[in-house]
PDB file of the backbone (N, CA, C, O) and the ligand in Angstrom, with CONECT records:
HET     ZN  A 101       1
ATOM      1  N   MET A   1     -17.356 -40.734 -14.559  1.00  0.00           N
ATOM      2  CA  MET A   1     -17.771 -41.441 -13.353  1.00  0.00           C
ATOM      3  C   MET A   1     -18.885 -40.648 -12.663  1.00  0.00           C
ATOM      4  O   MET A   1     -18.797 -39.433 -12.485  1.00  0.00           O
ATOM      5  N   ALA A   2     -19.914 -41.367 -12.288  1.00  0.00           N
ATOM      6  CA  ALA A   2     -21.024 -40.735 -11.568  1.00  0.00           C
ATOM      7  C   ALA A   2     -21.705 -41.794 -10.708  1.00  0.00           C
ATOM      8  O   ALA A   2     -21.537 -42.995 -10.914  1.00  0.00           O
ATOM      9  N   TYR A   3     -22.495 -41.300  -9.719  1.00  0.00           N
ATOM     10  CA  TYR A   3     -23.177 -42.232  -8.827  1.00  0.00           C
ATOM     11  C   TYR A   3     -24.369 -42.866  -9.537  1.00  0.00           C
ATOM     12  O   TYR A   3     -25.184 -42.163 -10.135  1.00  0.00           O
ATOM     13  N   CYS A   4     -24.475 -44.212  -9.473  1.00  0.00           N
ATOM     14  CA  CYS A   4     -25.626 -44.923 -10.024  1.00  0.00           C
ATOM     15  C   CYS A   4     -26.472 -45.445  -8.866  1.00  0.00           C
ATOM     16  O   CYS A   4     -25.981 -46.239  -8.063  1.00  0.00           O
ATOM     17  N   PRO A   5     -27.754 -45.012  -8.758  1.00  0.00           N
ATOM     18  CA  PRO A   5     -28.596 -45.450  -7.634  1.00  0.00           C
ATOM     19  C   PRO A   5     -28.938 -46.930  -7.674  1.00  0.00           C
ATOM     20  O   PRO A   5     -29.280 -47.510  -6.644  1.00  0.00           O
ATOM     21  N   LYS A   6     -28.851 -47.557  -8.855  1.00  0.00           N
ATOM     22  CA  LYS A   6     -29.190 -48.969  -8.956  1.00  0.00           C
ATOM     23  C   LYS A   6     -28.005 -49.836  -8.536  1.00  0.00           C
ATOM     24  O   LYS A   6     -28.171 -50.816  -7.810  1.00  0.00           O
ATOM     25  N   CYS A   7     -26.791 -49.461  -9.005  1.00  0.00           N
ATOM     26  CA  CYS A   7     -25.581 -50.200  -8.616  1.00  0.00           C
ATOM     27  C   CYS A   7     -25.135 -49.800  -7.210  1.00  0.00           C
ATOM     28  O   CYS A   7     -24.359 -50.518  -6.580  1.00  0.00           O
ATOM     29  N   ASN A   8     -25.620 -48.660  -6.714  1.00  0.00           N
ATOM     30  CA  ASN A   8     -25.278 -48.115  -5.400  1.00  0.00           C
ATOM     31  C   ASN A   8     -23.791 -47.819  -5.271  1.00  0.00           C
ATOM     32  O   ASN A   8     -23.219 -47.968  -4.191  1.00  0.00           O
ATOM     33  N   LYS A   9     -23.157 -47.400  -6.371  1.00  0.00           N
ATOM     34  CA  LYS A   9     -21.751 -46.987  -6.334  1.00  0.00           C
ATOM     35  C   LYS A   9     -21.441 -46.128  -7.559  1.00  0.00           C
ATOM     36  O   LYS A   9     -22.281 -45.950  -8.442  1.00  0.00           O
ATOM     37  N   HIS A  10     -20.222 -45.603  -7.591  1.00  0.00           N
ATOM     38  CA  HIS A  10     -19.806 -44.796  -8.728  1.00  0.00           C
ATOM     39  C   HIS A  10     -19.388 -45.709  -9.876  1.00  0.00           C
ATOM     40  O   HIS A  10     -18.550 -46.595  -9.706  1.00  0.00           O
ATOM     41  N   THR A  11     -19.983 -45.482 -11.049  1.00  0.00           N
ATOM     42  CA  THR A  11     -19.636 -46.271 -12.232  1.00  0.00           C
ATOM     43  C   THR A  11     -19.469 -45.335 -13.424  1.00  0.00           C
ATOM     44  O   THR A  11     -19.810 -44.154 -13.351  1.00  0.00           O
ATOM     45  N   GLY A  12     -18.944 -45.869 -14.518  1.00  0.00           N
ATOM     46  CA  GLY A  12     -18.808 -45.078 -15.741  1.00  0.00           C
ATOM     47  C   GLY A  12     -20.166 -44.819 -16.351  1.00  0.00           C
ATOM     48  O   GLY A  12     -21.031 -45.695 -16.334  1.00  0.00           O
ATOM     49  N   HIS A  13     -20.371 -43.623 -16.894  1.00  0.00           N
ATOM     50  CA  HIS A  13     -21.663 -43.265 -17.479  1.00  0.00           C
ATOM     51  C   HIS A  13     -21.488 -42.695 -18.886  1.00  0.00           C
ATOM     52  O   HIS A  13     -20.478 -42.065 -19.197  1.00  0.00           O
ATOM     53  N   MET A  14     -22.499 -42.932 -19.730  1.00  0.00           N
ATOM     54  CA  MET A  14     -22.585 -42.282 -21.038  1.00  0.00           C
ATOM     55  C   MET A  14     -23.378 -40.993 -20.837  1.00  0.00           C
ATOM     56  O   MET A  14     -24.375 -40.983 -20.115  1.00  0.00           O
ATOM     57  N   VAL A  15     -22.936 -39.904 -21.476  1.00  0.00           N
ATOM     58  CA  VAL A  15     -23.637 -38.628 -21.353  1.00  0.00           C
ATOM     59  C   VAL A  15     -24.364 -38.331 -22.664  1.00  0.00           C
ATOM     60  O   VAL A  15     -23.776 -38.399 -23.743  1.00  0.00           O
ATOM     61  N   ARG A  16     -25.635 -38.004 -22.555  1.00  0.00           N
ATOM     62  CA  ARG A  16     -26.438 -37.687 -23.740  1.00  0.00           C
ATOM     63  C   ARG A  16     -27.344 -36.522 -23.437  1.00  0.00           C
ATOM     64  O   ARG A  16     -27.515 -36.129 -22.283  1.00  0.00           O
ATOM     65  N   MET A  17     -27.932 -35.966 -24.504  1.00  0.00           N
ATOM     66  CA  MET A  17     -28.954 -34.939 -24.323  1.00  0.00           C
ATOM     67  C   MET A  17     -30.294 -35.658 -24.205  1.00  0.00           C
ATOM     68  O   MET A  17     -30.591 -36.517 -25.036  1.00  0.00           O
ATOM     69  N   PRO A  18     -31.123 -35.335 -23.191  1.00  0.00           N
ATOM     70  CA  PRO A  18     -32.414 -35.990 -23.064  1.00  0.00           C
ATOM     71  C   PRO A  18     -33.358 -35.520 -24.177  1.00  0.00           C
ATOM     72  O   PRO A  18     -33.371 -34.343 -24.539  1.00  0.00           O
ATOM     73  N   SER A  19     -34.148 -36.461 -24.712  1.00  0.00           N
ATOM     74  CA  SER A  19     -35.117 -36.092 -25.741  1.00  0.00           C
ATOM     75  C   SER A  19     -36.405 -35.635 -25.068  1.00  0.00           C
ATOM     76  O   SER A  19     -36.788 -36.144 -24.015  1.00  0.00           O
ATOM     77  N   LYS A  20     -37.054 -34.682 -25.686  1.00  0.00           N
ATOM     78  CA  LYS A  20     -38.280 -34.139 -25.110  1.00  0.00           C
ATOM     79  C   LYS A  20     -39.422 -35.116 -25.344  1.00  0.00           C
ATOM     80  O   LYS A  20     -39.681 -35.513 -26.480  1.00  0.00           O
ATOM     81  N   GLY A  21     -40.106 -35.504 -24.273  1.00  0.00           N
ATOM     82  CA  GLY A  21     -41.210 -36.448 -24.392  1.00  0.00           C
ATOM     83  C   GLY A  21     -42.452 -35.807 -24.997  1.00  0.00           C
ATOM     84  O   GLY A  21     -42.556 -34.582 -25.045  1.00  0.00           O
ATOM     85  N   ALA A  22     -43.385 -36.618 -25.454  1.00  0.00           N
ATOM     86  CA  ALA A  22     -44.628 -36.112 -26.032  1.00  0.00           C
ATOM     87  C   ALA A  22     -45.513 -35.541 -24.932  1.00  0.00           C
ATOM     88  O   ALA A  22     -45.436 -35.974 -23.782  1.00  0.00           O
ATOM     89  N   ALA A  23     -46.359 -34.563 -25.282  1.00  0.00           N
ATOM     90  CA  ALA A  23     -47.261 -33.946 -24.309  1.00  0.00           C
ATOM     91  C   ALA A  23     -48.289 -34.969 -23.843  1.00  0.00           C
ATOM     92  O   ALA A  23     -48.820 -35.735 -24.647  1.00  0.00           O
ATOM     93  N   ARG A  24     -48.569 -34.978 -22.536  1.00  0.00           N
ATOM     94  CA  ARG A  24     -49.521 -35.938 -21.986  1.00  0.00           C
ATOM     95  C   ARG A  24     -50.931 -35.498 -22.351  1.00  0.00           C
ATOM     96  O   ARG A  24     -51.294 -34.334 -22.186  1.00  0.00           O
ATOM     97  N   SER A  25     -51.727 -36.452 -22.852  1.00  0.00           N
ATOM     98  CA  SER A  25     -53.065 -36.106 -23.327  1.00  0.00           C
ATOM     99  C   SER A  25     -54.034 -35.915 -22.167  1.00  0.00           C
ATOM    100  O   SER A  25     -55.081 -35.293 -22.345  1.00  0.00           O
ATOM    101  N   MET A  26     -53.713 -36.435 -20.981  1.00  0.00           N
ATOM    102  CA  MET A  26     -54.627 -36.321 -19.844  1.00  0.00           C
ATOM    103  C   MET A  26     -54.082 -35.400 -18.752  1.00  0.00           C
ATOM    104  O   MET A  26     -54.537 -35.456 -17.610  1.00  0.00           O
ATOM    105  N   SER A  27     -53.102 -34.546 -19.103  1.00  0.00           N
ATOM    106  CA  SER A  27     -52.563 -33.637 -18.096  1.00  0.00           C
ATOM    107  C   SER A  27     -53.590 -32.562 -17.766  1.00  0.00           C
ATOM    108  O   SER A  27     -54.533 -32.345 -18.527  1.00  0.00           O
ATOM    109  N   LYS A  28     -53.411 -31.889 -16.631  1.00  0.00           N
ATOM    110  CA  LYS A  28     -54.392 -30.925 -16.133  1.00  0.00           C
ATOM    111  C   LYS A  28     -54.623 -29.806 -17.143  1.00  0.00           C
ATOM    112  O   LYS A  28     -55.767 -29.449 -17.422  1.00  0.00           O
ATOM    113  N   MET A  29     -53.536 -29.247 -17.695  1.00  0.00           N
ATOM    114  CA  MET A  29     -53.676 -28.118 -18.602  1.00  0.00           C
ATOM    115  C   MET A  29     -54.272 -28.537 -19.939  1.00  0.00           C
ATOM    116  O   MET A  29     -55.006 -27.762 -20.554  1.00  0.00           O
ATOM    117  N   THR A  30     -53.970 -29.757 -20.403  1.00  0.00           N
ATOM    118  CA  THR A  30     -54.576 -30.238 -21.653  1.00  0.00           C
ATOM    119  C   THR A  30     -56.078 -30.392 -21.481  1.00  0.00           C
ATOM    120  O   THR A  30     -56.844 -30.031 -22.374  1.00  0.00           O
ATOM    121  N   ARG A  31     -56.511 -30.932 -20.325  1.00  0.00           N
ATOM    122  CA  ARG A  31     -57.936 -31.106 -20.052  1.00  0.00           C
ATOM    123  C   ARG A  31     -58.621 -29.744 -19.945  1.00  0.00           C
ATOM    124  O   ARG A  31     -59.729 -29.566 -20.451  1.00  0.00           O
ATOM    125  N   ARG A  32     -57.965 -28.780 -19.286  1.00  0.00           N
ATOM    126  CA  ARG A  32     -58.522 -27.438 -19.141  1.00  0.00           C
ATOM    127  C   ARG A  32     -58.697 -26.787 -20.511  1.00  0.00           C
ATOM    128  O   ARG A  32     -59.716 -26.158 -20.794  1.00  0.00           O
ATOM    129  N   HIS A  33     -57.667 -26.956 -21.362  1.00  0.00           N
ATOM    130  CA  HIS A  33     -57.722 -26.393 -22.713  1.00  0.00           C
ATOM    131  C   HIS A  33     -58.851 -27.019 -23.510  1.00  0.00           C
ATOM    132  O   HIS A  33     -59.575 -26.318 -24.217  1.00  0.00           O
ATOM    133  N   ASN A  34     -59.010 -28.341 -23.404  1.00  0.00           N
ATOM    134  CA  ASN A  34     -60.074 -29.028 -24.123  1.00  0.00           C
ATOM    135  C   ASN A  34     -61.452 -28.565 -23.656  1.00  0.00           C
ATOM    136  O   ASN A  34     -62.366 -28.407 -24.465  1.00  0.00           O
ATOM    137  N   ARG A  35     -61.598 -28.349 -22.350  1.00  0.00           N
ATOM    138  CA  ARG A  35     -62.858 -27.886 -21.789  1.00  0.00           C
ATOM    139  C   ARG A  35     -63.173 -26.485 -22.307  1.00  0.00           C
ATOM    140  O   ARG A  35     -64.312 -26.187 -22.668  1.00  0.00           O
ATOM    141  N   ALA A  36     -62.133 -25.616 -22.338  1.00  0.00           N
ATOM    142  CA  ALA A  36     -62.342 -24.227 -22.742  1.00  0.00           C
ATOM    143  C   ALA A  36     -62.661 -24.106 -24.216  1.00  0.00           C
ATOM    144  O   ALA A  36     -63.427 -23.230 -24.618  1.00  0.00           O
ATOM    145  N   THR A  37     -62.083 -24.975 -25.025  1.00  0.00           N
ATOM    146  CA  THR A  37     -62.285 -24.855 -26.474  1.00  0.00           C
ATOM    147  C   THR A  37     -63.460 -25.688 -26.969  1.00  0.00           C
ATOM    148  O   THR A  37     -63.804 -25.618 -28.149  1.00  0.00           O
ATOM    149  N   ALA A  38     -64.088 -26.479 -26.088  1.00  0.00           N
ATOM    150  CA  ALA A  38     -65.200 -27.323 -26.515  1.00  0.00           C
ATOM    151  C   ALA A  38     -66.356 -26.449 -26.990  1.00  0.00           C
ATOM    152  O   ALA A  38     -66.803 -25.569 -26.254  1.00  0.00           O
ATOM    153  N   GLY A  39     -66.841 -26.673 -28.188  1.00  0.00           N
ATOM    154  CA  GLY A  39     -67.968 -25.926 -28.708  1.00  0.00           C
ATOM    155  C   GLY A  39     -67.586 -24.642 -29.411  1.00  0.00           C
ATOM    156  O   GLY A  39     -68.443 -23.994 -30.012  1.00  0.00           O
ATOM    157  N   PHE A  40     -66.309 -24.253 -29.352  1.00  0.00           N
ATOM    158  CA  PHE A  40     -65.863 -23.025 -30.002  1.00  0.00           C
ATOM    159  C   PHE A  40     -64.866 -23.358 -31.109  1.00  0.00           C
ATOM    160  O   PHE A  40     -64.207 -24.398 -31.094  1.00  0.00           O
ATOM    161  N   VAL A  41     -64.780 -22.449 -32.057  1.00  0.00           N
ATOM    162  CA  VAL A  41     -63.749 -22.586 -33.086  1.00  0.00           C
ATOM    163  C   VAL A  41     -62.708 -21.510 -32.814  1.00  0.00           C
ATOM    164  O   VAL A  41     -63.065 -20.348 -32.615  1.00  0.00           O
ATOM    165  N   GLY A  42     -61.451 -21.866 -32.800  1.00  0.00           N
ATOM    166  CA  GLY A  42     -60.399 -20.895 -32.550  1.00  0.00           C
ATOM    167  C   GLY A  42     -59.575 -21.303 -31.357  1.00  0.00           C
ATOM    168  O   GLY A  42     -59.582 -22.466 -30.956  1.00  0.00           O
ATOM    169  N   SER A  43     -58.861 -20.346 -30.785  1.00  0.00           N
ATOM    170  CA  SER A  43     -57.969 -20.664 -29.679  1.00  0.00           C
ATOM    171  C   SER A  43     -58.327 -19.850 -28.449  1.00  0.00           C
ATOM    172  O   SER A  43     -58.973 -18.807 -28.545  1.00  0.00           O
ATOM    173  N   VAL A  44     -57.899 -20.339 -27.290  1.00  0.00           N
ATOM    174  CA  VAL A  44     -58.166 -19.675 -26.022  1.00  0.00           C
ATOM    175  C   VAL A  44     -57.061 -18.650 -25.777  1.00  0.00           C
ATOM    176  O   VAL A  44     -55.891 -18.891 -26.075  1.00  0.00           O
ATOM    177  N   GLU A  45     -57.451 -17.522 -25.239  1.00  0.00           N
ATOM    178  CA  GLU A  45     -56.434 -16.525 -24.919  1.00  0.00           C
ATOM    179  C   GLU A  45     -55.502 -17.078 -23.841  1.00  0.00           C
ATOM    180  O   GLU A  45     -55.970 -17.494 -22.782  1.00  0.00           O
ATOM    181  N   PRO A  46     -54.220 -17.090 -24.087  1.00  0.00           N
ATOM    182  CA  PRO A  46     -53.319 -17.695 -23.112  1.00  0.00           C
ATOM    183  C   PRO A  46     -53.122 -16.808 -21.889  1.00  0.00           C
ATOM    184  O   PRO A  46     -53.207 -15.583 -21.973  1.00  0.00           O
ATOM    185  N   ARG A  47     -52.859 -17.446 -20.756  1.00  0.00           N
ATOM    186  CA  ARG A  47     -52.519 -16.704 -19.558  1.00  0.00           C
ATOM    187  C   ARG A  47     -51.106 -16.182 -19.720  1.00  0.00           C
ATOM    188  O   ARG A  47     -50.251 -16.842 -20.310  1.00  0.00           O
ATOM    189  N   ILE A  48     -50.869 -14.992 -19.191  1.00  0.00           N
ATOM    190  CA  ILE A  48     -49.537 -14.415 -19.327  1.00  0.00           C
ATOM    191  C   ILE A  48     -48.713 -14.765 -18.097  1.00  0.00           C
ATOM    192  O   ILE A  48     -49.039 -14.359 -16.982  1.00  0.00           O
ATOM    193  N   HIS A  49     -47.635 -15.526 -18.311  1.00  0.00           N
ATOM    194  CA  HIS A  49     -46.750 -15.902 -17.230  1.00  0.00           C
ATOM    195  C   HIS A  49     -45.498 -15.036 -17.298  1.00  0.00           C
ATOM    196  O   HIS A  49     -45.093 -14.626 -18.386  1.00  0.00           O
ATOM    197  N   PRO A  50     -44.874 -14.748 -16.149  1.00  0.00           N
ATOM    198  CA  PRO A  50     -43.601 -14.047 -16.195  1.00  0.00           C
ATOM    199  C   PRO A  50     -42.556 -14.917 -16.881  1.00  0.00           C
ATOM    200  O   PRO A  50     -42.468 -16.116 -16.617  1.00  0.00           O
ATOM    201  N   LYS A  51     -41.775 -14.317 -17.753  1.00  0.00           N
ATOM    202  CA  LYS A  51     -40.825 -15.107 -18.543  1.00  0.00           C
ATOM    203  C   LYS A  51     -39.509 -15.251 -17.825  1.00  0.00           C
ATOM    204  O   LYS A  51     -38.966 -14.284 -17.291  1.00  0.00           O
ATOM    205  N   LYS A  52     -38.986 -16.496 -17.815  1.00  0.00           N
ATOM    206  CA  LYS A  52     -37.644 -16.734 -17.291  1.00  0.00           C
ATOM    207  C   LYS A  52     -36.653 -16.391 -18.396  1.00  0.00           C
ATOM    208  O   LYS A  52     -36.924 -16.601 -19.578  1.00  0.00           O
ATOM    209  N   LEU A  53     -35.499 -15.861 -17.992  1.00  0.00           N
ATOM    210  CA  LEU A  53     -34.523 -15.427 -18.980  1.00  0.00           C
ATOM    211  C   LEU A  53     -33.543 -16.521 -19.352  1.00  0.00           C
ATOM    212  O   LEU A  53     -32.756 -16.360 -20.285  1.00  0.00           O
ATOM    213  N   SER A  54     -33.583 -17.639 -18.627  1.00  0.00           N
ATOM    214  CA  SER A  54     -32.630 -18.701 -18.923  1.00  0.00           C
ATOM    215  C   SER A  54     -33.272 -20.038 -18.631  1.00  0.00           C
ATOM    216  O   SER A  54     -34.314 -20.106 -17.979  1.00  0.00           O
ATOM    217  N   LYS A  55     -32.649 -21.109 -19.116  1.00  0.00           N
ATOM    218  CA  LYS A  55     -33.203 -22.443 -18.918  1.00  0.00           C
ATOM    219  C   LYS A  55     -32.281 -23.272 -18.037  1.00  0.00           C
ATOM    220  O   LYS A  55     -31.082 -23.009 -17.943  1.00  0.00           O
ATOM    221  N   ARG A  56     -32.868 -24.286 -17.388  1.00  0.00           N
ATOM    222  CA  ARG A  56     -32.048 -25.217 -16.627  1.00  0.00           C
ATOM    223  C   ARG A  56     -31.403 -26.185 -17.601  1.00  0.00           C
ATOM    224  O   ARG A  56     -32.066 -26.691 -18.507  1.00  0.00           O
ATOM    225  N   GLN A  57     -30.131 -26.443 -17.424  1.00  0.00           N
ATOM    226  CA  GLN A  57     -29.407 -27.333 -18.330  1.00  0.00           C
ATOM    227  C   GLN A  57     -29.443 -28.755 -17.773  1.00  0.00           C
ATOM    228  O   GLN A  57     -28.960 -29.020 -16.672  1.00  0.00           O
ATOM    229  N   VAL A  58     -30.027 -29.662 -18.559  1.00  0.00           N
ATOM    230  CA  VAL A  58     -30.231 -31.039 -18.107  1.00  0.00           C
ATOM    231  C   VAL A  58     -29.481 -31.984 -19.032  1.00  0.00           C
ATOM    232  O   VAL A  58     -29.487 -31.798 -20.249  1.00  0.00           O
ATOM    233  N   ILE A  59     -28.831 -33.002 -18.463  1.00  0.00           N
ATOM    234  CA  ILE A  59     -28.179 -34.041 -19.259  1.00  0.00           C
ATOM    235  C   ILE A  59     -28.729 -35.398 -18.847  1.00  0.00           C
ATOM    236  O   ILE A  59     -29.280 -35.552 -17.757  1.00  0.00           O
ATOM    237  N   LEU A  60     -28.574 -36.379 -19.727  1.00  0.00           N
ATOM    238  CA  LEU A  60     -29.026 -37.740 -19.449  1.00  0.00           C
ATOM    239  C   LEU A  60     -27.802 -38.614 -19.228  1.00  0.00           C
ATOM    240  O   LEU A  60     -26.943 -38.732 -20.102  1.00  0.00           O
ATOM    241  N   LEU A  61     -27.732 -39.227 -18.046  1.00  0.00           N
ATOM    242  CA  LEU A  61     -26.610 -40.117 -17.734  1.00  0.00           C
ATOM    243  C   LEU A  61     -27.090 -41.563 -17.828  1.00  0.00           C
ATOM    244  O   LEU A  61     -28.115 -41.925 -17.250  1.00  0.00           O
ATOM    245  N   GLU A  62     -26.332 -42.394 -18.569  1.00  0.00           N
ATOM    246  CA  GLU A  62     -26.689 -43.804 -18.682  1.00  0.00           C
ATOM    247  C   GLU A  62     -25.547 -44.641 -18.120  1.00  0.00           C
ATOM    248  O   GLU A  62     -24.407 -44.548 -18.573  1.00  0.00           O
ATOM    249  N   CYS A  63     -25.880 -45.471 -17.112  1.00  0.00           N
ATOM    250  CA  CYS A  63     -24.868 -46.309 -16.475  1.00  0.00           C
ATOM    251  C   CYS A  63     -24.368 -47.348 -17.473  1.00  0.00           C
ATOM    252  O   CYS A  63     -25.167 -48.005 -18.140  1.00  0.00           O
ATOM    253  N   LYS A  64     -23.034 -47.500 -17.579  1.00  0.00           N
ATOM    254  CA  LYS A  64     -22.464 -48.454 -18.530  1.00  0.00           C
ATOM    255  C   LYS A  64     -22.610 -49.889 -18.046  1.00  0.00           C
ATOM    256  O   LYS A  64     -22.536 -50.826 -18.842  1.00  0.00           O
ATOM    257  N   VAL A  65     -22.820 -50.067 -16.729  1.00  0.00           N
ATOM    258  CA  VAL A  65     -22.918 -51.424 -16.175  1.00  0.00           C
ATOM    259  C   VAL A  65     -24.344 -51.959 -16.293  1.00  0.00           C
ATOM    260  O   VAL A  65     -24.555 -53.049 -16.825  1.00  0.00           O
ATOM    261  N   CYS A  66     -25.336 -51.189 -15.795  1.00  0.00           N
ATOM    262  CA  CYS A  66     -26.708 -51.700 -15.751  1.00  0.00           C
ATOM    263  C   CYS A  66     -27.654 -50.962 -16.692  1.00  0.00           C
ATOM    264  O   CYS A  66     -28.844 -51.272 -16.732  1.00  0.00           O
ATOM    265  N   LYS A  67     -27.141 -49.980 -17.455  1.00  0.00           N
ATOM    266  CA  LYS A  67     -27.927 -49.207 -18.437  1.00  0.00           C
ATOM    267  C   LYS A  67     -29.038 -48.374 -17.798  1.00  0.00           C
ATOM    268  O   LYS A  67     -29.985 -47.986 -18.483  1.00  0.00           O
ATOM    269  N   TYR A  68     -28.938 -48.093 -16.491  1.00  0.00           N
ATOM    270  CA  TYR A  68     -29.947 -47.275 -15.815  1.00  0.00           C
ATOM    271  C   TYR A  68     -29.764 -45.824 -16.230  1.00  0.00           C
ATOM    272  O   TYR A  68     -28.639 -45.324 -16.263  1.00  0.00           O
ATOM    273  N   LYS A  69     -30.868 -45.139 -16.549  1.00  0.00           N
ATOM    274  CA  LYS A  69     -30.791 -43.759 -17.016  1.00  0.00           C
ATOM    275  C   LYS A  69     -31.286 -42.793 -15.959  1.00  0.00           C
ATOM    276  O   LYS A  69     -32.334 -43.007 -15.351  1.00  0.00           O
ATOM    277  N   VAL A  70     -30.527 -41.725 -15.742  1.00  0.00           N
ATOM    278  CA  VAL A  70     -30.912 -40.685 -14.792  1.00  0.00           C
ATOM    279  C   VAL A  70     -30.745 -39.333 -15.468  1.00  0.00           C
ATOM    280  O   VAL A  70     -29.734 -39.076 -16.123  1.00  0.00           O
ATOM    281  N   GLU A  71     -31.747 -38.466 -15.304  1.00  0.00           N
ATOM    282  CA  GLU A  71     -31.608 -37.099 -15.785  1.00  0.00           C
ATOM    283  C   GLU A  71     -31.008 -36.272 -14.668  1.00  0.00           C
ATOM    284  O   GLU A  71     -31.444 -36.344 -13.519  1.00  0.00           O
ATOM    285  N   ARG A  72     -30.001 -35.484 -15.020  1.00  0.00           N
ATOM    286  CA  ARG A  72     -29.373 -34.666 -14.019  1.00  0.00           C
ATOM    287  C   ARG A  72     -29.284 -33.217 -14.478  1.00  0.00           C
ATOM    288  O   ARG A  72     -29.024 -32.928 -15.646  1.00  0.00           O
ATOM    289  N   GLN A  73     -29.510 -32.300 -13.509  1.00  0.00           N
ATOM    290  CA  GLN A  73     -29.439 -30.889 -13.818  1.00  0.00           C
ATOM    291  C   GLN A  73     -28.058 -30.377 -13.456  1.00  0.00           C
ATOM    292  O   GLN A  73     -27.530 -30.693 -12.390  1.00  0.00           O
ATOM    293  N   ILE A  74     -27.471 -29.580 -14.353  1.00  0.00           N
ATOM    294  CA  ILE A  74     -26.143 -29.046 -14.074  1.00  0.00           C
ATOM    295  C   ILE A  74     -26.320 -27.624 -13.584  1.00  0.00           C
ATOM    296  O   ILE A  74     -26.725 -26.747 -14.347  1.00  0.00           O
ATOM    297  N   GLY A  75     -26.017 -27.390 -12.305  1.00  0.00           N
ATOM    298  CA  GLY A  75     -26.131 -26.062 -11.736  1.00  0.00           C
ATOM    299  C   GLY A  75     -27.572 -25.592 -11.699  1.00  0.00           C
ATOM    300  O   GLY A  75     -28.483 -26.419 -11.731  1.00  0.00           O
ATOM    301  N   GLY A  76     -27.804 -24.298 -11.634  1.00  0.00           N
ATOM    302  CA  GLY A  76     -29.157 -23.750 -11.633  1.00  0.00           C
ATOM    303  C   GLY A  76     -29.514 -23.261 -13.014  1.00  0.00           C
ATOM    304  O   GLY A  76     -29.188 -23.902 -14.013  1.00  0.00           O
ATOM    305  N   ARG A  77     -30.177 -22.135 -13.073  1.00  0.00           N
ATOM    306  CA  ARG A  77     -30.501 -21.553 -14.374  1.00  0.00           C
ATOM    307  C   ARG A  77     -29.284 -20.799 -14.887  1.00  0.00           C
ATOM    308  O   ARG A  77     -28.656 -20.037 -14.152  1.00  0.00           O
ATOM    309  N   SER A  78     -28.959 -21.016 -16.145  1.00  0.00           N
ATOM    310  CA  SER A  78     -27.831 -20.275 -16.708  1.00  0.00           C
ATOM    311  C   SER A  78     -28.080 -20.049 -18.179  1.00  0.00           C
ATOM    312  O   SER A  78     -28.818 -20.793 -18.825  1.00  0.00           O
ATOM    313  N   LYS A  79     -27.439 -18.987 -18.711  1.00  0.00           N
ATOM    314  CA  LYS A  79     -27.597 -18.677 -20.124  1.00  0.00           C
ATOM    315  C   LYS A  79     -26.659 -19.528 -20.968  1.00  0.00           C
ATOM    316  O   LYS A  79     -26.827 -19.628 -22.183  1.00  0.00           O
ATOM    317  N   LYS A  80     -25.666 -20.143 -20.321  1.00  0.00           N
ATOM    318  CA  LYS A  80     -24.739 -20.997 -21.069  1.00  0.00           C
ATOM    319  C   LYS A  80     -25.416 -22.312 -21.368  1.00  0.00           C
ATOM    320  O   LYS A  80     -26.165 -22.836 -20.544  1.00  0.00           O
ATOM    321  N   LYS A  81     -25.152 -22.853 -22.562  1.00  0.00           N
ATOM    322  CA  LYS A  81     -25.755 -24.121 -22.938  1.00  0.00           C
ATOM    323  C   LYS A  81     -24.751 -25.251 -22.803  1.00  0.00           C
ATOM    324  O   LYS A  81     -23.547 -25.071 -22.990  1.00  0.00           O
ATOM    325  N   VAL A  82     -25.286 -26.433 -22.469  1.00  0.00           N
ATOM    326  CA  VAL A  82     -24.424 -27.604 -22.303  1.00  0.00           C
ATOM    327  C   VAL A  82     -24.016 -28.130 -23.675  1.00  0.00           C
ATOM    328  O   VAL A  82     -24.857 -28.291 -24.560  1.00  0.00           O
ATOM    329  N   GLU A  83     -22.722 -28.398 -23.849  1.00  0.00           N
ATOM    330  CA  GLU A  83     -22.214 -28.964 -25.101  1.00  0.00           C
ATOM    331  C   GLU A  83     -21.624 -30.326 -24.801  1.00  0.00           C
ATOM    332  O   GLU A  83     -20.859 -30.481 -23.850  1.00  0.00           O
ATOM    333  N   ILE A  84     -21.978 -31.317 -25.613  1.00  0.00           N
ATOM    334  CA  ILE A  84     -21.415 -32.649 -25.409  1.00  0.00           C
ATOM    335  C   ILE A  84     -20.399 -32.927 -26.499  1.00  0.00           C
ATOM    336  O   ILE A  84     -20.723 -32.923 -27.687  1.00  0.00           O
ATOM    337  N   LYS A  85     -19.153 -33.170 -26.074  1.00  0.00           N
ATOM    338  CA  LYS A  85     -18.087 -33.458 -27.041  1.00  0.00           C
ATOM    339  C   LYS A  85     -18.030 -34.955 -27.302  1.00  0.00           C
ATOM    340  O   LYS A  85     -18.083 -35.759 -26.371  1.00  0.00           O
ATOM    341  N   VAL A  86     -17.922 -35.321 -28.562  1.00  0.00           N
ATOM    342  CA  VAL A  86     -17.870 -36.744 -28.920  1.00  0.00           C
ATOM    343  C   VAL A  86     -16.404 -37.160 -29.104  1.00  0.00           C
ATOM    344  O   VAL A  86     -16.125 -38.319 -29.408  1.00  0.00           O
TER     345      VAL A  86
HETATM  346 ZN    ZN A 101     -25.618 -48.916 -12.688  1.00  0.00          ZN2+
END
């Protein structure tokens, strides 16, 4: 049971792992990369970002009544991974 914003009440939900979407071809960083590599052969030196030690655990909830899908984050950053039991 979880809250569905479309039904505006608590309904039964299916739990799934969200699939990673394709990279956007017109995003800011893709355009910057294309600009930097235009006219050159090879790759651009990447900027060094501080590394996070853990990932946010996200699940996909699908309402059984109206099939509305919501991505939800479980807690904050944690080293434990979400497991879905069938
Ligand atoms: Zn719903």
